[in-house]
C-alpha positions as CSV (number, residue, x, y, z in Angstrom):
1,M,13.8,-10.0,-7.2
2,P,11.6,-7.3,-8.7
3,F,8.0,-6.4,-8.0
4,I,5.1,-5.4,-10.2
5,I,2.2,-3.3,-9.0
6,V,-1.3,-3.8,-10.4
7,S,-4.0,-1.3,-9.4
8,Q,-7.0,0.3,-10.9
9,R,-6.1,3.5,-9.1
10,R,-3.1,5.0,-10.9
11,L,-2.3,7.5,-8.2
12,F,-2.2,4.7,-5.6
13,A,0.1,2.7,-7.8
14,E,2.4,5.6,-8.3
15,T,2.5,6.5,-4.6
16,L,3.2,2.9,-3.7
17,N,5.9,2.7,-6.4
18,T,7.6,5.9,-5.0
19,V,7.5,4.7,-1.4
20,L,8.8,1.2,-2.2
21,S,11.4,2.3,-4.7
22,Q,12.9,5.0,-2.5
23,N,13.2,2.4,0.2
24,G,15.2,0.0,-1.8
25,L,12.7,-2.3,-3.6
26,D,12.9,-2.9,-7.3
27,I,9.6,-2.1,-9.0
28,S,9.7,-3.2,-12.7
29,G,6.3,-2.1,-13.8
30,L,2.9,-0.6,-13.0
31,Y,-0.3,-2.1,-14.6
32,H,-4.0,-1.4,-14.4
33,S,-5.1,-5.0,-14.5
34,L,-3.7,-8.5,-14.5
35,P,-4.3,-9.1,-18.2
36,E,-2.0,-6.2,-19.0
37,V,0.9,-7.9,-17.3
38,P,3.3,-9.6,-19.8
39,D,3.6,-13.4,-19.9
40,R,7.4,-13.5,-19.4
41,I,8.0,-11.7,-16.1
42,G,10.2,-14.3,-14.5
43,D,10.5,-14.7,-10.8
44,T,8.6,-11.5,-10.0
45,T,6.3,-10.7,-7.1
46,V,3.0,-9.1,-8.2
47,I,1.3,-6.7,-5.7
48,L,-2.3,-6.8,-6.6
49,H,-4.2,-3.8,-5.1
50,V,-7.9,-4.7,-4.8
51,I,-10.6,-2.1,-4.2
52,Q,-14.2,-2.6,-3.0
53,G,-16.6,-3.2,-5.8
54,A,-14.0,-4.4,-8.2
55,F,-12.8,-7.7,-6.9
56,P,-11.1,-10.0,-9.5
57,E,-12.6,-13.4,-10.1
58,P,-10.7,-16.2,-8.3
59,N,-10.4,-17.9,-11.7
60,D,-8.8,-14.8,-13.1
61,I,-6.0,-15.1,-10.6
62,H,-5.7,-18.9,-11.3
63,M,-5.4,-18.2,-15.0
64,F,-2.9,-15.4,-14.4
65,R,-0.7,-17.6,-12.3
66,K,-0.9,-20.3,-14.9
67,R,0.1,-17.8,-17.6
68,V,3.1,-16.2,-15.9
69,G,4.5,-19.2,-14.2
70,K,6.6,-18.8,-11.1
71,S,5.4,-15.3,-10.0
72,K,4.1,-14.8,-6.5
73,V,0.9,-12.8,-5.9
74,V,0.4,-10.5,-2.9
75,L,-3.2,-9.2,-2.5
76,L,-3.3,-5.7,-1.0
77,A,-6.6,-4.3,0.2
78,S,-8.2,-2.1,2.9
79,T,-9.1,-3.5,6.3
80,S,-12.8,-3.0,5.4
81,V,-12.7,-5.7,2.7
82,I,-9.7,-7.9,3.6
83,S,-11.8,-10.3,5.6
84,E,-14.2,-10.8,2.8
85,L,-11.4,-11.3,0.3
86,A,-9.7,-13.9,2.6
87,R,-12.6,-16.3,2.2
88,E,-12.2,-16.3,-1.5
89,Y,-8.5,-15.8,-2.1
90,D,-6.6,-17.2,0.8
91,D,-5.7,-20.4,-1.0
92,I,-4.8,-18.9,-4.3
93,V,-2.5,-16.0,-3.3
94,D,0.8,-15.9,-1.4
95,A,-0.1,-13.1,0.9
96,L,-3.1,-11.1,2.1
97,I,-1.9,-7.7,3.4
98,T,-3.8,-4.6,4.5
99,D,-2.9,-1.4,2.8
100,D,-2.7,0.7,6.0
101,L,0.6,-0.8,7.2
102,S,3.6,1.4,7.8
103,A,6.3,1.2,5.0
104,V,8.6,-0.7,7.5
105,S,6.0,-3.4,8.1
106,L,4.9,-3.7,4.5
107,I,8.5,-4.0,3.2
108,G,9.3,-6.5,5.9
109,L,6.3,-8.7,4.9
110,L,7.0,-8.3,1.2
111,S,10.6,-9.5,1.9
112,A,9.2,-12.5,3.7
113,V,7.0,-13.4,0.7
114,Q,9.9,-13.2,-1.7
115,Q,11.8,-15.6,0.5
116,G,8.9,-18.1,0.0
117,F,6.8,-17.6,3.1
118,R,3.0,-17.2,3.1
119,V,1.3,-14.2,4.8
120,T,-2.3,-14.9,5.8
121,L,-5.1,-13.6,8.1
122,P,-5.6,-15.6,11.3
123,D,-8.7,-17.5,12.1
124,G,-11.3,-15.4,13.8
125,H,-9.6,-12.2,12.4
126,G,-12.6,-10.0,13.1
127,N,-12.4,-6.9,10.9
128,G,-9.2,-8.1,9.3
129,D,-6.9,-5.4,10.7
130,T,-4.6,-8.0,12.3
131,L,-2.1,-9.9,10.2
132,A,-0.7,-13.3,11.0
133,T,2.1,-15.1,9.3
134,S,3.9,-18.4,9.7
135,M,6.6,-18.2,12.4
136,P,9.4,-18.3,9.8
137,A,7.8,-15.5,7.8
138,M,7.5,-13.4,11.0
139,A,11.1,-14.1,11.7
140,A,12.2,-13.1,8.2
141,A,10.2,-9.9,8.4
142,S,11.6,-9.1,11.9
143,D,15.1,-9.9,10.7
144,M,14.8,-7.6,7.8
145,I,13.5,-4.7,10.0
146,Q,16.3,-5.4,12.6
147,R,18.9,-5.2,9.8
148,A,17.4,-1.9,8.7
149,A,17.6,-0.5,12.3
150,T,21.4,-1.2,12.4
151,D,22.3,-0.5,8.8
152,P,21.3,3.0,7.6
153,L,22.0,2.1,4.1
154,Q,19.3,-0.6,4.2
155,D,16.9,1.3,6.4
156,P,13.4,1.3,4.9
157,R,12.4,4.0,7.3
158,M,14.7,6.5,5.6
159,S,12.9,9.7,4.5
160,T,11.8,9.7,0.9
161,G,12.3,13.5,0.7
162,V,8.7,14.3,1.5
163,G,7.8,15.3,5.0
164,S,9.5,13.6,8.0
165,P,11.1,10.1,8.2
166,L,8.6,7.2,8.4
167,Q,7.1,6.9,11.9
168,D,3.8,6.1,13.6
169,H,1.8,9.2,14.3
170,S,-1.5,9.6,16.1
171,R,-4.0,11.9,14.6
172,N,-3.4,14.5,17.3
173,N,0.3,14.6,16.6
174,I,-0.4,15.1,12.9
175,V,-2.8,18.0,13.6
176,Q,-0.4,19.6,15.9
177,E,2.6,19.3,13.5
178,T,0.7,20.4,10.4
179,N,-2.4,22.3,11.5
180,L,-4.5,20.3,9.1
181,S,-8.2,20.8,9.7
182,T,-10.6,17.9,10.1
183,R,-11.8,18.3,6.5
184,E,-8.2,18.5,5.2
185,M,-7.4,15.3,7.0
186,A,-10.3,13.7,5.4
187,V,-9.1,14.9,2.0
188,M,-5.6,13.6,2.6
189,R,-6.9,10.2,3.7
190,S,-8.9,9.9,0.4
191,L,-5.8,11.0,-1.5
192,K,-3.8,8.3,0.3
193,D,-6.3,5.8,-1.1
194,G,-5.8,7.0,-4.7
195,A,-9.2,8.7,-4.9
196,S,-9.7,11.3,-7.7
197,N,-11.0,14.9,-6.9
198,K,-14.4,13.7,-8.1
199,D,-14.4,10.7,-5.8
200,I,-13.3,12.9,-2.9
201,A,-16.0,15.5,-3.6
202,K,-18.6,12.7,-3.6
203,T,-17.4,11.1,-0.4
204,L,-17.3,14.4,1.5
205,N,-20.4,15.9,-0.2
206,I,-18.6,19.0,-1.5
207,V,-17.9,20.3,-5.0
208,E,-14.7,19.6,-6.8
209,N,-13.5,23.2,-6.7
210,T,-13.6,23.0,-2.9
211,V,-11.5,19.8,-3.0
212,K,-8.9,21.7,-5.0
213,V,-8.9,24.5,-2.4
214,H,-8.4,22.0,0.4
215,L,-5.6,20.3,-1.6
216,R,-3.7,23.6,-2.1
217,S,-4.0,24.3,1.6
218,C,-2.7,20.8,2.4
219,Y,0.2,21.1,0.1
220,R,1.3,24.3,1.8
221,K,0.8,23.0,5.4
222,I,2.7,19.7,4.8
223,G,5.4,21.3,2.6
224,V,4.9,19.5,-0.7
225,K,4.5,20.8,-4.2
226,N,2.1,18.4,-6.0
227,R,-0.5,15.7,-5.7
228,T,1.9,12.7,-5.9
229,Q,4.2,14.1,-3.2
230,A,1.1,14.7,-1.0
231,A,-0.1,11.1,-1.5
232,V,3.4,9.8,-0.6
233,W,3.3,12.0,2.6
234,A,-0.2,10.7,3.5
235,S,0.8,7.1,3.0
236,K,3.8,7.6,5.3
237,N,2.3,9.7,8.0
238,L,-1.4,9.2,8.3
239,P,-2.6,6.4,10.6
240,G,-4.7,3.7,9.0
């Protein structure tokens, strides 16, 4: 069954599309907002990326689900806002997932959702960085990852051609392997989140030309050629 990605940040959507597509998932479309999604999308899972300050109204999701019919909705957001979102959306979406998971974990949970299981945050989840699912959903996700570990053709950890194969890295390992500076790491984290050069400059209190200089240096150090490849590398290699 295919997926649709909905995100106000185009680069984030394109990066997620690249990672998921190159690891075997069928992505049938990228959209900026729910109203842009066509009515007749069939049995499709919608990955709705939500950013701070631009939360959809719960009624908008209700109306969307009524409009498109059988589609499942996965809400994807940062750990800093997922707890807040859970209070409003837990009962109206099929999954609440943080956007800092490894590709292996994300693909496993998305597979569980497609099989009809719910993925929700546990009670007393604190800052929202811990995910809880029903036992069948956890089993489905675990089974999917186990199959990947024994079948290279289905392995979602396979390299996408940018950087090294998917794996968990500590910040120190990343610095040692790439020689990225502290500022360059900050730039790459922002790039991972789909931020524009203007957004990065504002966040780091630097000018946009300096952001461009940092990005060129990052490209060289991590061995990529453009912004999209760098964002894919960051999503795979930088810890949450």
